[in-house]
MIFINU-874024 format. One record per residue (C-alpha): residue number from 1; x, y, z. Coordinates in steps of 0.05 Angstrom, whole numbers, padded with zeros to 5 digits, always signed. Each point is the difference from the previous one (the first is absolute). Example, Ala and Ser with C-alpha at 12.3 -4.5 7.8 and 13.67 -1.06 7.14 Angstrom:
<atoms>
[atom 1,[+00246,-00090,+00156]]
[atom 2,[+00027,+00069,-00013]]
</atoms>
This chain:
<atoms>
[atom 1,[+00008,+00445,-00215]]
[atom 2,[-00074,-00014,+00004]]
[atom 3,[-00011,-00077,+00011]]
[atom 4,[-00055,-00043,+00006]]
[atom 5,[+00011,-00063,+00047]]
[atom 6,[-00051,-00054,-00005]]
[atom 7,[-00006,-00056,+00049]]
[atom 8,[-00051,-00054,+00022]]
[atom 9,[+00016,+00007,+00069]]
[atom 10,[+00020,+00055,+00043]]
[atom 11,[+00012,+00029,+00074]]
[atom 12,[-00046,-00007,+00042]]
[atom 13,[+00012,-00078,-00017]]
[atom 14,[+00065,-00020,+00028]]
[atom 15,[+00045,-00037,-00052]]
[atom 16,[+00070,+00005,-00036]]
[atom 17,[-00025,+00033,-00065]]
[atom 18,[-00048,+00052,+00036]]
[atom 19,[+00060,+00022,+00040]]
[atom 20,[+00051,+00001,-00061]]
[atom 21,[-00052,+00046,-00034]]
[atom 22,[-00012,+00042,+00061]]
[atom 23,[+00079,+00012,+00010]]
[atom 24,[+00015,+00016,-00078]]
[atom 25,[-00056,+00047,-00001]]
[atom 26,[+00010,+00043,+00061]]
[atom 27,[+00080,-00002,-00022]]
[atom 28,[-00024,+00023,-00071]]
[atom 29,[-00044,+00055,+00025]]
[atom 30,[+00061,+00025,+00044]]
[atom 31,[+00037,+00009,-00057]]
[atom 32,[-00047,+00043,-00029]]
[atom 33,[-00042,-00054,-00045]]
[atom 34,[-00079,-00001,-00002]]
[atom 35,[-00018,-00069,+00010]]
[atom 36,[-00078,-00023,-00001]]
[atom 37,[-00010,-00065,+00034]]
[atom 38,[-00057,-00045,-00029]]
[atom 39,[-00018,-00051,+00052]]
[atom 40,[-00062,-00038,+00019]]
[atom 41,[-00052,+00023,+00057]]
[atom 42,[+00005,-00040,+00068]]
[atom 43,[-00062,+00013,+00034]]
[atom 44,[+00009,-00061,+00049]]
[atom 45,[+00065,+00037,+00025]]
[atom 46,[-00032,+00066,+00013]]
[atom 47,[+00029,+00027,-00065]]
[atom 48,[-00043,+00067,-00017]]
[atom 49,[+00040,+00058,+00015]]
[atom 50,[+00021,+00054,-00048]]
[atom 51,[+00074,-00014,-00027]]
[atom 52,[+00034,+00049,-00047]]
[atom 53,[+00022,-00027,-00069]]
[atom 54,[-00036,-00077,+00014]]
[atom 55,[-00057,-00014,-00038]]
[atom 56,[-00039,-00059,+00024]]
[atom 57,[-00038,-00043,-00041]]
[atom 58,[-00053,-00051,+00018]]
[atom 59,[+00006,-00070,+00013]]
[atom 60,[-00037,-00065,-00025]]
[atom 61,[+00010,-00032,+00067]]
[atom 62,[+00023,+00024,+00066]]
[atom 63,[+00031,-00074,+00019]]
[atom 64,[+00025,-00035,-00054]]
[atom 65,[+00047,-00042,+00026]]
[atom 66,[+00022,+00011,+00084]]
[atom 67,[+00007,+00075,+00009]]
[atom 68,[+00014,+00025,-00076]]
[atom 69,[-00062,+00030,-00047]]
[atom 70,[-00014,-00015,-00066]]
[atom 71,[+00003,+00067,-00040]]
[atom 72,[-00054,+00027,-00053]]
[atom 73,[+00044,+00018,-00059]]
[atom 74,[-00054,+00029,-00037]]
[atom 75,[-00018,+00053,+00052]]
[atom 76,[-00015,+00065,-00048]]
[atom 77,[+00043,+00040,+00052]]
[atom 78,[+00064,-00029,-00037]]
[atom 79,[-00018,+00027,-00069]]
[atom 80,[-00025,+00062,+00027]]
[atom 81,[+00071,+00011,+00040]]
[atom 82,[+00036,-00011,-00064]]
[atom 83,[-00035,+00043,-00047]]
[atom 84,[+00005,+00056,+00052]]
[atom 85,[+00069,-00007,+00013]]
[atom 86,[+00059,-00005,-00047]]
[atom 87,[+00048,-00052,+00034]]
[atom 88,[+00071,-00009,-00028]]
[atom 89,[+00003,-00074,+00022]]
[atom 90,[-00039,-00054,+00025]]
[atom 91,[+00040,-00044,+00050]]
[atom 92,[-00050,-00060,+00019]]
[atom 93,[+00019,-00049,+00046]]
[atom 94,[-00050,-00062,-00021]]
[atom 95,[-00001,-00035,-00062]]
[atom 96,[-00079,-00019,+00008]]
[atom 97,[-00068,+00043,+00013]]
[atom 98,[+00033,+00074,+00007]]
[atom 99,[+00061,-00030,-00043]]
[atom 100,[-00050,-00012,-00052]]
[atom 101,[-00033,+00069,+00004]]
[atom 102,[+00072,+00038,+00006]]
[atom 103,[+00021,-00041,-00068]]
[atom 104,[-00066,+00031,-00033]]
[atom 105,[+00013,+00072,+00031]]
[atom 106,[+00068,-00002,-00025]]
[atom 107,[-00020,-00016,-00073]]
[atom 108,[-00058,+00047,+00000]]
[atom 109,[+00036,+00066,+00032]]
[atom 110,[+00063,-00018,-00034]]
[atom 111,[+00043,-00006,+00070]]
[atom 112,[+00053,-00047,+00006]]
[atom 113,[-00009,-00062,+00052]]
[atom 114,[+00050,-00019,+00052]]
[atom 115,[-00019,-00068,+00037]]
[atom 116,[+00038,-00027,+00061]]
[atom 117,[+00006,-00072,+00008]]
[atom 118,[-00021,-00008,+00078]]
[atom 119,[-00025,-00069,+00005]]
[atom 120,[+00017,-00068,-00027]]
[atom 121,[-00075,-00009,-00016]]
[atom 122,[+00009,-00079,-00010]]
[atom 123,[+00013,-00004,+00068]]
[atom 124,[-00067,+00033,+00029]]
[atom 125,[-00048,-00034,-00050]]
[atom 126,[-00021,-00048,+00043]]
[atom 127,[-00037,+00054,+00042]]
[atom 128,[-00054,+00010,-00059]]
[atom 129,[-00056,-00043,+00013]]
[atom 130,[-00009,-00042,-00057]]
[atom 131,[+00076,-00017,-00007]]
[atom 132,[+00001,-00011,+00080]]
[atom 133,[-00055,-00057,-00022]]
[atom 134,[+00046,-00027,-00056]]
[atom 135,[+00058,-00002,+00049]]
[atom 136,[-00032,-00043,+00044]]
[atom 137,[-00011,-00045,-00054]]
[atom 138,[+00063,-00041,+00031]]
[atom 139,[-00039,-00022,+00063]]
[atom 140,[-00042,-00043,-00046]]
[atom 141,[+00029,-00065,-00029]]
[atom 142,[-00046,-00001,-00057]]
[atom 143,[+00000,+00020,-00070]]
[atom 144,[-00038,+00068,+00011]]
[atom 145,[+00049,+00010,+00061]]
[atom 146,[+00056,-00004,-00058]]
[atom 147,[-00029,+00044,-00046]]
[atom 148,[-00011,+00051,+00047]]
[atom 149,[+00073,+00002,+00012]]
[atom 150,[+00014,-00001,-00072]]
[atom 151,[-00042,+00059,-00004]]
[atom 152,[+00029,+00040,+00060]]
[atom 153,[+00078,-00011,-00028]]
[atom 154,[-00021,+00025,-00073]]
[atom 155,[-00037,+00065,+00029]]
[atom 156,[+00061,+00009,+00047]]
[atom 157,[+00060,-00022,-00047]]
[atom 158,[-00029,+00020,-00071]]
[atom 159,[-00060,+00042,+00004]]
[atom 160,[+00021,+00054,+00045]]
[atom 161,[+00072,+00003,-00031]]
[atom 162,[-00038,+00014,-00065]]
[atom 163,[-00047,+00053,+00025]]
[atom 164,[+00057,+00038,+00036]]
[atom 165,[+00046,-00003,-00058]]
[atom 166,[-00055,+00020,-00048]]
[atom 167,[-00012,+00060,+00051]]
[atom 168,[+00069,+00020,+00007]]
[atom 169,[-00001,+00008,-00078]]
[atom 170,[-00045,+00060,+00012]]
[atom 171,[+00053,+00035,+00049]]
[atom 172,[+00057,+00045,-00024]]
[atom 173,[+00034,-00012,+00060]]
[atom 174,[+00006,-00062,+00057]]
[atom 175,[+00029,+00016,+00069]]
[atom 176,[+00028,-00060,+00041]]
[atom 177,[+00014,+00008,+00070]]
[atom 178,[+00067,-00026,-00003]]
[atom 179,[+00056,-00028,-00051]]
[atom 180,[-00013,-00074,+00024]]
[atom 181,[-00074,+00008,-00020]]
[atom 182,[+00018,+00034,-00062]]
[atom 183,[+00037,-00063,-00020]]
[atom 184,[-00057,-00048,+00023]]
[atom 185,[-00047,+00046,-00036]]
[atom 186,[+00039,-00011,-00071]]
[atom 187,[+00005,-00076,+00021]]
[atom 188,[-00075,-00004,+00006]]
[atom 189,[-00025,+00044,-00050]]
[atom 190,[+00054,+00013,-00046]]
[atom 191,[-00037,-00059,-00055]]
[atom 192,[-00055,+00048,-00013]]
[atom 193,[+00028,+00066,+00023]]
[atom 194,[+00022,+00030,-00067]]
[atom 195,[-00030,+00069,+00007]]
[atom 196,[+00018,+00073,+00011]]
[atom 197,[+00006,+00000,+00069]]
[atom 198,[+00069,+00016,+00029]]
[atom 199,[+00006,-00030,+00073]]
[atom 200,[+00030,+00038,+00057]]
[atom 201,[+00017,-00018,+00071]]
[atom 202,[-00031,+00044,+00054]]
[atom 203,[-00001,-00023,+00072]]
[atom 204,[-00054,+00025,+00049]]
[atom 205,[+00027,+00057,+00047]]
[atom 206,[+00009,+00007,+00072]]
[atom 207,[-00026,+00062,+00035]]
[atom 208,[+00032,+00036,+00056]]
[atom 209,[-00030,-00037,+00055]]
[atom 210,[+00024,-00067,-00019]]
[atom 211,[+00069,+00025,+00020]]
[atom 212,[-00024,+00032,+00067]]
[atom 213,[-00029,-00043,+00043]]
[atom 214,[-00006,+00035,+00075]]
[atom 215,[+00039,-00027,+00058]]
[atom 216,[-00050,+00001,+00049]]
[atom 217,[-00050,-00045,-00047]]
[atom 218,[+00057,-00045,-00021]]
[atom 219,[+00009,-00012,+00071]]
[atom 220,[-00069,-00009,+00020]]
[atom 221,[-00013,-00050,-00057]]
[atom 222,[+00065,-00034,+00027]]
[atom 223,[-00032,-00011,+00072]]
[atom 224,[-00066,-00022,-00021]]
[atom 225,[+00017,-00056,-00055]]
[atom 226,[+00078,-00020,+00021]]
[atom 227,[+00000,+00010,+00084]]
[atom 228,[+00051,+00059,-00025]]
[atom 229,[+00054,-00062,+00002]]
[atom 230,[-00022,-00064,-00041]]
[atom 231,[+00016,-00001,-00075]]
[atom 232,[-00059,+00039,-00040]]
[atom 233,[-00013,-00020,-00069]]
[atom 234,[-00047,+00039,-00051]]
[atom 235,[-00038,-00019,-00065]]
[atom 236,[-00048,+00045,-00038]]
[atom 237,[-00036,-00046,-00049]]
[atom 238,[-00071,-00013,-00027]]
[atom 239,[-00029,-00062,+00028]]
[atom 240,[-00011,-00034,-00060]]
[atom 241,[+00022,-00070,-00034]]
[atom 242,[+00042,+00042,-00047]]
[atom 243,[+00044,+00028,+00062]]
[atom 244,[+00028,-00060,+00017]]
[atom 245,[-00011,+00010,+00074]]
[atom 246,[-00003,-00071,+00015]]
[atom 247,[+00072,-00012,-00020]]
[atom 248,[+00017,+00056,+00057]]
[atom 249,[-00037,-00031,+00044]]
[atom 250,[+00029,-00066,-00001]]
[atom 251,[+00065,+00042,+00008]]
[atom 252,[-00017,+00028,+00063]]
[atom 253,[-00025,-00070,+00030]]
[atom 254,[+00079,-00017,-00019]]
[atom 255,[+00022,+00060,+00032]]
[atom 256,[-00038,-00012,+00061]]
[atom 257,[+00041,-00067,+00015]]
[atom 258,[+00062,+00037,+00005]]
[atom 259,[-00022,+00070,+00019]]
[atom 260,[-00069,-00008,+00047]]
[atom 261,[+00007,+00076,+00014]]
[atom 262,[-00017,+00045,-00055]]
[atom 263,[-00066,+00029,-00037]]
[atom 264,[-00019,+00010,-00064]]
[atom 265,[-00051,+00066,-00016]]
[atom 266,[-00041,-00022,-00062]]
[atom 267,[-00023,+00065,-00033]]
[atom 268,[-00058,-00010,-00052]]
[atom 269,[-00064,-00033,-00005]]
[atom 270,[-00035,-00042,-00057]]
[atom 271,[-00049,-00057,-00010]]
[atom 272,[+00049,-00057,+00028]]
[atom 273,[+00012,+00031,+00071]]
[atom 274,[-00040,-00051,+00031]]
[atom 275,[+00031,-00057,-00037]]
[atom 276,[+00071,+00031,+00020]]
[atom 277,[-00025,+00014,+00074]]
[atom 278,[-00018,-00080,-00002]]
[atom 279,[+00063,-00016,-00022]]
[atom 280,[+00036,+00033,+00047]]
[atom 281,[-00040,-00046,+00055]]
[atom 282,[+00023,-00059,-00044]]
[atom 283,[+00069,+00016,-00001]]
[atom 284,[-00002,+00028,+00080]]
[atom 285,[+00031,+00067,-00012]]
[atom 286,[-00062,+00038,+00012]]
[atom 287,[+00025,+00037,+00059]]
[atom 288,[+00058,+00018,-00046]]
[atom 289,[-00038,+00034,-00052]]
[atom 290,[-00038,+00066,+00008]]
[atom 291,[-00056,+00016,-00050]]
[atom 292,[-00005,+00068,-00008]]
[atom 293,[-00047,+00001,-00056]]
[atom 294,[+00001,+00066,-00050]]
[atom 295,[+00038,+00068,+00021]]
[atom 296,[-00001,+00061,-00021]]
[atom 297,[+00060,+00020,-00042]]
[atom 298,[+00026,+00051,+00041]]
[atom 299,[+00007,-00052,+00061]]
[atom 300,[+00047,-00047,-00049]]
[atom 301,[+00060,+00029,+00009]]
[atom 302,[+00002,-00004,+00073]]
[atom 303,[-00023,-00068,+00005]]
[atom 304,[+00061,-00015,-00051]]
[atom 305,[+00048,+00035,+00047]]
[atom 306,[-00013,-00036,+00058]]
[atom 307,[+00020,-00064,-00034]]
[atom 308,[+00060,-00038,+00006]]
[atom 309,[-00010,-00028,-00075]]
[atom 310,[-00054,+00007,-00049]]
[atom 311,[-00018,-00070,-00029]]
[atom 312,[-00039,-00011,-00073]]
[atom 313,[-00018,-00063,-00035]]
[atom 314,[-00042,+00023,-00060]]
[atom 315,[+00020,-00022,-00071]]
[atom 316,[-00050,+00041,-00036]]
[atom 317,[+00025,+00072,+00005]]
[atom 318,[+00019,+00051,-00056]]
[atom 319,[+00033,+00040,+00054]]
[atom 320,[-00002,-00016,+00074]]
[atom 321,[-00017,+00072,+00026]]
[atom 322,[-00007,-00025,+00068]]
[atom 323,[+00083,-00020,-00010]]
[atom 324,[+00013,+00070,-00009]]
[atom 325,[-00036,+00020,+00051]]
[atom 326,[+00029,-00039,+00053]]
[atom 327,[+00076,+00018,-00026]]
[atom 328,[-00025,+00079,+00006]]
[atom 329,[-00017,-00027,+00071]]
[atom 330,[+00072,-00025,+00011]]
[atom 331,[-00026,-00067,+00000]]
[atom 332,[+00038,-00062,-00026]]
[atom 333,[-00036,-00047,-00051]]
[atom 334,[-00007,-00072,-00007]]
[atom 335,[-00038,-00027,-00057]]
[atom 336,[-00003,-00046,-00050]]
[atom 337,[+00033,+00004,-00071]]
[atom 338,[-00056,+00028,-00048]]
[atom 339,[-00012,+00046,-00056]]
[atom 340,[-00016,+00076,+00031]]
[atom 341,[+00039,-00017,+00059]]
[atom 342,[+00065,-00023,-00023]]
[atom 343,[+00016,+00072,-00025]]
[atom 344,[-00008,+00029,+00060]]
[atom 345,[+00033,-00041,+00051]]
[atom 346,[+00080,-00007,-00002]]
[atom 347,[+00027,-00056,+00024]]
[atom 348,[+00038,+00021,+00070]]
[atom 349,[-00013,+00069,-00007]]
[atom 350,[-00070,+00013,+00008]]
[atom 351,[-00020,-00073,+00019]]
[atom 352,[-00004,-00065,-00038]]
[atom 353,[-00036,-00040,-00044]]
[atom 354,[-00016,-00072,+00008]]
[atom 355,[-00030,-00059,-00043]]
[atom 356,[-00070,-00031,+00014]]
[atom 357,[+00028,-00049,+00058]]
[atom 358,[-00018,+00009,+00070]]
[atom 359,[+00066,-00018,+00025]]
[atom 360,[+00037,+00045,-00037]]
[atom 361,[-00048,+00060,+00014]]
[atom 362,[+00007,-00018,+00076]]
[atom 363,[+00071,-00008,+00000]]
[atom 364,[+00014,+00069,-00034]]
[atom 365,[-00057,+00034,+00048]]
[atom 366,[+00034,-00031,+00062]]
[atom 367,[+00071,+00028,-00033]]
[atom 368,[-00027,+00070,+00005]]
[atom 369,[-00036,-00002,+00067]]
[atom 370,[+00056,-00034,+00033]]
[atom 371,[+00054,+00044,-00030]]
[atom 372,[-00012,+00076,+00030]]
[atom 373,[+00068,+00031,-00038]]
[atom 374,[-00033,-00031,-00064]]
[atom 375,[-00068,+00023,+00013]]
[atom 376,[+00030,+00068,+00018]]
[atom 377,[+00039,+00004,-00073]]
[atom 378,[-00060,-00019,-00035]]
[atom 379,[-00043,+00047,+00032]]
[atom 380,[+00044,+00054,-00030]]
[atom 381,[+00008,-00030,-00065]]
[atom 382,[-00081,-00009,-00009]]
[atom 383,[-00007,+00078,+00021]]
[atom 384,[+00054,+00030,-00052]]
[atom 385,[-00029,-00056,-00051]]
[atom 386,[-00074,+00025,+00010]]
[atom 387,[+00029,+00079,-00007]]
[atom 388,[-00007,-00020,-00074]]
[atom 389,[-00071,-00004,+00007]]
[atom 390,[-00019,+00067,+00020]]
[atom 391,[-00072,+00019,-00036]]
[atom 392,[+00027,+00065,-00028]]
[atom 393,[+00055,-00027,-00034]]
[atom 394,[-00050,-00058,-00028]]
[atom 395,[-00049,+00060,-00021]]
[atom 396,[+00059,+00041,-00042]]
[atom 397,[+00005,-00066,-00040]]
[atom 398,[-00070,-00016,-00010]]
[atom 399,[+00003,+00071,-00028]]
[atom 400,[+00051,-00020,-00047]]
[atom 401,[-00031,-00064,-00024]]
[atom 402,[-00066,+00040,-00010]]
[atom 403,[+00042,+00050,-00043]]
[atom 404,[+00034,-00049,-00048]]
[atom 405,[-00074,-00039,-00004]]
[atom 406,[-00032,+00065,-00027]]
[atom 407,[+00066,+00016,-00042]]
[atom 408,[-00003,-00065,-00036]]
[atom 409,[-00077,+00004,-00002]]
[atom 410,[+00003,+00066,-00035]]
[atom 411,[+00053,-00029,-00047]]
[atom 412,[-00044,-00058,-00019]]
[atom 413,[-00061,+00041,-00011]]
[atom 414,[+00044,+00042,-00042]]
[atom 415,[+00022,-00050,-00047]]
[atom 416,[-00068,-00033,-00010]]
[atom 417,[-00031,+00060,-00023]]
[atom 418,[+00061,+00010,-00046]]
[atom 419,[-00017,-00070,-00026]]
[atom 420,[-00078,+00013,-00011]]
[atom 421,[+00023,+00064,-00035]]
[atom 422,[+00045,-00038,-00041]]
[atom 423,[-00049,-00059,-00014]]
[atom 424,[-00060,+00057,-00017]]
[atom 425,[+00050,+00036,-00038]]
[atom 426,[+00021,-00061,-00046]]
[atom 427,[-00078,-00023,-00005]]
[atom 428,[-00011,+00070,-00029]]
[atom 429,[+00048,-00016,-00054]]
[atom 430,[-00031,-00062,-00022]]
[atom 431,[-00039,+00004,-00071]]
[atom 432,[-00080,+00006,+00005]]
</atoms>
C-alpha cells in the first residue's frame, strides 16, 4: 500500500505522538509498504537533513508553546505532493491544522481518511494563550473573572467536542489506542457521532530496543542514581499540569517517611519543571528526586530496566506508551486507575492500579518495593504482557484497518455513483 502519514509534530521533537508515528512508519516500511510522512520543519532543533519519504512543510511559528511549532497547513508542498503521488489511504494524527488539510485532500483526490485519536484535547487547551487567559479568571473574584471561567468551560466542554465530532464525521475510520479509550470516545462524542466512520483499536507498538536494554548500561544507571542498592523508581512524563506530577511528588514525600533511602528518576521536561523542583524543596524530597530532563528514546529502555518500579499519575492518557515501555523492560507498574492506563496494567500480574489517594498509592508502592518475590513475579508478568505490543504485530493490524477502510470506501463510492445514475435516469424520464 501507499500511505500518507500526516502529523502536526514529528521527530526530532520528542513526544508520544511522534514516537507512535515513527514506530508505525518503520514497521510498515519493513513489511514492504510505502509510507510518506508529512511533518513540519524544526529549524530550532537542527532539522534540515535529507530524509527519505518525509515531506517537511513550513511553520508559522517555531515556538508556539513550550518547544512545539505552529505548522503552516497552507504550504503548497502538501498539494504538490498529493497531485504527484497516488496514495491509497491518508492516516492523519491531529484533527486541527494538518487534519483540516487531510480532510480536504481526502475529498479532492478521493482517498479514504483514517484518524487516530491520540489526545484528549480538552485537557490541553489551557496551553493556548487566549484560553489560558480565560482559565485564569478563577483568580479574580469579580464578574469579569466569572465570565472568563464560564467562557473557558464552554470552550473545553462544548466547543472542543463539537469541533472534534465534526471533524470525525469527515473521516472513514477513527482509531482509538485502547478499548478503554474507545468506550470513553463513544461516551464523550456519541451524541453527535452519527457518521460514516468505523472505530477501530490500534495501540502504539514497541520496537525491538524496548525489550533489549544492555545489562552494562542498566548497572551503570542503577549505580549512578541508586547507589547500586537503594530502591530506584522511575517515571516518564511531560512536566505539565495535565500529567498530575504534584500528586506523585506528594506520594514520594509520604514514602520518604517510611523508606528514606530511595531515588526517583523523573525523565521528561515541560513548562512546570521549575515549579515542581520548588515543590520538592517544600516537601523536603529534593535529595530523593532526580530530574533528568528529556532523553533520547533509545536511552529510555535502560533507565526503565534499572528501576525497581515505574510510577505514573497521569489521568489524561489515551494510551500510556511509557507504561508499555516499562513493562517491556521488565519493570512493575504502580499507576493511577484512569482511561488509557487501565487496559494495559493487569492487577497483580504486571503491576497495580490505585485510586487518586496518596495513602493508597504509597501503600501499594511499598508493597512492591518491600516484597522481592512479588516484584520478580510482576517483572515476568509485565514482560509477557508487553510482548503483545511488538511493532510488527501492530503494523499488521494497521494494514488490516487500512484495507477494510479502502474496501468500505470503494463500496460507498460505488453506491453513491449508482444512486446518482438512478437519479439522473429518473430525471430524464420527466416530461418536458
